[in-house]
C-alpha positions in Angstrom: 123.5 165.5 34.0 124.7 169.0 33.4 123.2 170.6 36.5 125.8 172.7 38.3 125.4 171.8 41.9 127.4 174.7 43.4 128.0 178.1 41.5 131.3 179.8 41.8 129.7 183.1 42.1 130.2 184.9 45.5 128.3 188.1 45.7 129.9 191.2 47.5 128.3 191.5 50.9 126.3 194.6 49.9 124.6 192.9 46.9 123.4 189.9 48.5 119.9 191.0 48.0 118.1 190.5 44.5 117.0 194.2 44.3 120.3 195.7 45.2 122.1 193.3 42.7 119.8 194.2 39.9 119.9 198.0 40.5 123.5 198.6 41.4 125.0 197.9 38.0 122.4 199.7 36.1 123.2 202.8 38.2 127.1 202.7 38.7 128.7 200.7 35.9 130.6 202.2 33.1 132.6 200.2 30.6 135.4 201.7 28.5 137.7 200.3 25.9 135.1 199.1 23.3 134.9 200.3 19.7 132.1 199.4 17.4 131.8 199.2 13.8 128.2 199.1 12.6 126.9 196.6 9.8 123.3 196.6 8.8 121.7 193.2 8.2 118.8 193.3 5.7 115.9 191.0 6.5 113.7 189.2 4.2 110.6 190.8 5.3 112.0 194.2 4.3 113.1 195.3 7.6 116.7 195.6 8.9 118.8 194.9 12.1 121.9 196.9 13.0 124.8 194.7 14.2 127.7 196.4 16.3 131.1 194.6 15.8 134.3 194.7 17.9 136.9 192.8 16.2 140.6 191.8 17.5 141.1 189.9 14.2 140.0 186.2 15.6 138.6 183.4 13.8 136.1 183.0 16.7 133.2 185.3 17.4 130.5 185.7 19.9 126.9 187.1 19.2 125.5 189.0 22.1 121.7 189.7 22.6 120.6 192.3 24.9 117.5 192.7 27.0 114.1 194.2 26.8 114.5 197.8 25.6 118.2 197.6 25.7 120.9 198.0 23.1 124.4 197.3 22.3 125.8 200.2 24.4 124.3 199.1 27.7 127.0 198.4 30.2 126.1 194.7 30.6 126.7 194.2 26.9 129.8 196.2 26.7 131.2 194.2 29.6 130.6 191.0 27.6 132.0 192.3 24.5 135.2 193.6 26.4 135.7 190.2 28.2 135.5 188.2 24.9 137.7 190.6 23.2 140.3 190.3 25.9 140.1 186.5 25.6 140.8 186.8 21.8 137.3 186.6 20.4 135.6 189.2 17.9 132.1 190.3 19.1 129.0 191.1 17.4 126.4 192.9 19.6 122.9 193.2 17.7 120.3 195.7 18.3 116.7 194.6 18.4 114.3 196.3 15.8 114.1 199.9 16.6 116.8 199.8 19.4 119.8 201.1 17.5 118.7 204.5 17.4 116.8 204.5 14.2 113.3 203.3 13.8 112.6 200.1 12.0 110.7 200.0 8.8 107.8 197.7 9.9 105.2 197.7 12.6 106.6 194.4 14.0 109.4 194.6 16.7 111.7 192.1 18.2 109.8 190.1 21.0 110.5 187.1 23.0 109.6 184.7 20.3 111.4 186.5 17.5 114.3 184.0 17.3 114.2 184.4 13.5 115.7 187.9 14.0 118.5 186.2 15.9 118.8 183.5 13.4 119.4 186.2 10.7 122.3 187.9 12.8 124.0 184.3 13.3 123.8 183.7 9.5 125.2 187.0 8.7 128.1 186.5 11.2 128.7 182.9 10.3 129.0 184.1 6.6 132.0 186.3 7.6 134.3 183.1 7.6 134.5 182.3 11.3 135.5 178.8 12.6 133.5 179.0 15.8 130.7 181.2 16.9 129.1 181.1 20.4 125.9 183.0 21.5 125.4 184.9 24.6 121.9 186.4 25.6 120.7 188.4 28.6 117.0 188.3 29.8 114.7 188.6 26.7 118.0 188.1 24.5 118.6 185.1 26.8 115.2 183.5 25.8 115.8 184.2 22.1 119.2 182.5 22.3 117.8 179.4 24.1 114.7 179.4 21.9 116.6 179.7 18.6 119.2 176.8 19.7 116.2 174.6 20.5 114.4 175.4 17.4 117.0 174.7 15.0 118.3 171.8 16.9 120.6 169.7 14.7 120.1 172.2 11.9 122.3 174.6 13.8 125.0 176.1 11.6 128.2 174.0 12.1 130.2 176.9 13.3 127.7 177.5 16.3 129.4 175.6 19.3 127.6 176.9 22.3 125.2 179.4 23.9 125.0 181.0 27.4 122.2 182.8 28.8 121.7 185.0 31.9 118.6 186.0 33.9 116.2 184.5 31.6 112.4 184.4 31.9 112.1 181.2 30.0 108.7 180.7 31.5 107.1 183.9 30.2 103.8 183.4 31.9 105.4 182.8 35.3 107.8 185.7 35.0 105.0 188.1 33.8 103.0 187.1 36.9 106.1 187.8 39.0 106.6 191.2 37.6 103.0 192.0 38.2 103.6 191.6 42.0 103.7 194.8 44.2 107.3 194.3 44.8 108.2 194.7 41.2 106.3 197.8 40.7 109.0 200.1 40.1 110.6 197.8 37.5 107.3 197.3 35.8 106.5 201.0 35.6 110.1 201.7 34.0 109.6 199.1 31.3 106.0 200.2 30.6 107.4 203.8 30.3 110.0 202.8 28.0 107.7 200.8 25.8 105.2 203.6 25.7 108.0 205.9 24.1 108.4 203.1 21.5 104.7 202.6 20.7 104.2 206.4 20.6 106.8 206.6 17.8 105.1 203.7 16.0 101.8 205.2 16.2 103.1 208.3 14.4 105.1 206.3 12.0 102.0 204.0 11.1 99.0 206.4 11.6 95.7 204.5 12.0 97.3 201.2 12.6 98.1 201.5 16.2 96.3 203.5 19.0 97.8 204.9 22.0 94.4 205.7 23.6 94.2 204.5 27.2 97.8 203.3 27.3 98.1 204.7 31.0 95.7 202.2 32.0 98.2 199.4 31.1 100.0 198.2 34.3 101.3 194.7 33.5 103.0 192.8 30.8 99.7 190.8 30.2 97.9 194.3 29.4 100.7 195.2 27.1 101.1 191.8 25.3 97.4 191.4 25.0 96.9 194.9 23.5 100.1 195.1 21.3 102.6 192.2 21.2 100.2 189.4 20.4 97.8 191.0 17.7 101.0 192.7 16.0 102.9 189.3 15.6 100.2 186.8 15.0 99.4 185.5 18.4 96.0 185.0 19.7 96.5 186.7 23.1 99.1 187.1 25.7 98.7 183.6 26.9 99.3 182.3 23.4 102.2 184.5 22.8 103.8 183.4 26.2 103.3 179.6 25.5 104.6 179.7 22.0 107.6 181.9 22.8 108.9 180.7 26.2 112.3 179.0 25.6 111.4 176.5 28.3 109.4 174.6 25.7 112.4 174.3 23.2 115.2 173.1 25.6 114.7 169.4 24.6 115.8 170.4 21.2 119.2 171.5 22.1 122.0 169.9 20.2 124.9 172.2 21.1 125.9 172.9 25.0 123.9 175.6 26.4 124.3 177.0 29.8 121.5 179.0 31.7 122.4 181.1 34.8 119.6 182.4 36.6 120.2 183.8 40.3 117.9 182.4 43.0 117.2 185.8 44.2 116.2 187.4 40.7 113.0 189.4 41.4 111.8 189.0 37.9 111.6 185.2 37.7 109.1 182.6 38.8 109.7 179.1 40.0 109.4 177.7 36.3 112.4 179.6 35.2 114.7 177.1 37.0 114.3 174.1 35.0 116.3 171.7 37.1 114.5 168.5 35.9 115.4 169.5 32.2 119.0 169.8 33.1 119.1 166.5 35.0 117.9 164.7 31.9 119.5 166.6 29.2 123.2 166.0 27.9 123.1 169.5 26.4 121.2 171.9 28.5 123.4 173.2 31.7 121.7 175.1 34.5 123.5 177.0 37.2 121.8 178.9 40.0 123.8 181.2 42.1 122.3 182.1 45.4 122.7 185.9 44.6 123.1 188.0 41.6 119.7 189.6 41.0 118.5 190.4 37.3 121.6 190.7 34.9 123.8 191.6 37.9 126.5 189.3 39.0 128.7 192.2 40.1 132.4 191.8 41.1 134.5 194.5 42.8 138.1 194.9 41.9 140.2 193.0 39.4 140.2 194.1 35.8 136.6 195.5 35.9 135.0 192.3 34.5 131.9 190.8 36.2 131.5 187.3 37.1 129.1 186.7 34.4 131.6 187.7 31.8 134.4 185.4 33.3 132.0 182.6 33.4 130.7 183.0 29.7 134.2 183.3 28.4 135.1 180.0 30.3 132.2 178.1 29.2 132.8 179.1 25.6 136.6 178.5 25.8 135.9 174.9 27.3 133.6 174.0 24.5 136.3 174.9 22.0 138.9 172.7 23.7 
C-alpha cells in the first residue's frame, strides 16, 4: 500500500501558503551550472521534438517533461537536471511541440493526452544505450508521464524503471474547474495570454485553418479546449478531451513504480487529483501529499541550492535502482 502517510517536506515559514509557494520560485529562482546539447527527434507524423541533453557520462538517464507553456530552460527543469547530474545521472529535458524556440511543422501541439510524444522521446533516449531510465514530469508533463506509463503497462521499455510526477492535474476536468474559480484568475489569465501568442503564430503559419476571432472572449480552459485543443486533436469537445487524457484513468495500468507528489495547498488542483484509494490498492502507484508546496513549488532555502522536490525525485529514483 504505497501511500506515503507523512511527507518529509517542511516548507519555509513564509511559503506555507499555496499561492506564495507557487509564485515565489517562478519570480526569484535562478539555476546555474547546466549546459545543454540539443538533439532533434523526428516524429512519424512529420513533426519534431527538440531534446536538450546534459550528460555526465552515466549509464543512467532521467527524461524530464515540463509543464504547460514551459520549456527546458525553466528554473524548475534546470533544477531537476542539475540535481540528477550531481547524483551521477545524465538528463534529457524535452521541449513540447513549438516550445523549443522554433515553430513545429504541424497544426497539432503537445497537449495533456499526447503521451505518444513522450513515448518517442523515451524511445530515442533508451536507444542511446542506457541501462536504466527514469521519467520525471511537472504539471502537464507529469500527467503525460503517468498516462504514458499506465498506457504502456507491461510493454514499457525494459530500461524504464520508475516515474516521478509533481503537481499533476490528473483529474483534468476537476482541475480545469478549479482554475476557473475567481481565486485563480491571475493564473488563468497568464496561461491564456501565453496560449494566445502560440495560437496567433499558428494562425499565421496555417492561414485559413485556425481563427483567432473572438479569442478575448475565452476565459477558461473549457473555452480554450472546446475551441482549439479538442477539435485539433480528434476529441469531441473539452469533456471528451479531459476524460480520455486524464492520467487518473491510467494509474491502474502501471507496471513500474511511480510516485505522484501533489501538495495539499496546490491552488490548481481539485479533490480528484489526490487519488488516495488508488495508492492504497496498487503495488506500483505511490502518492505523497505534503501539507504545503503550492504548484511546482517545494522550495528549500540554504544548502546547495536544490529544492526538496529534486532531492525527493533523485532519492526515489536511486532507491528503484538499488
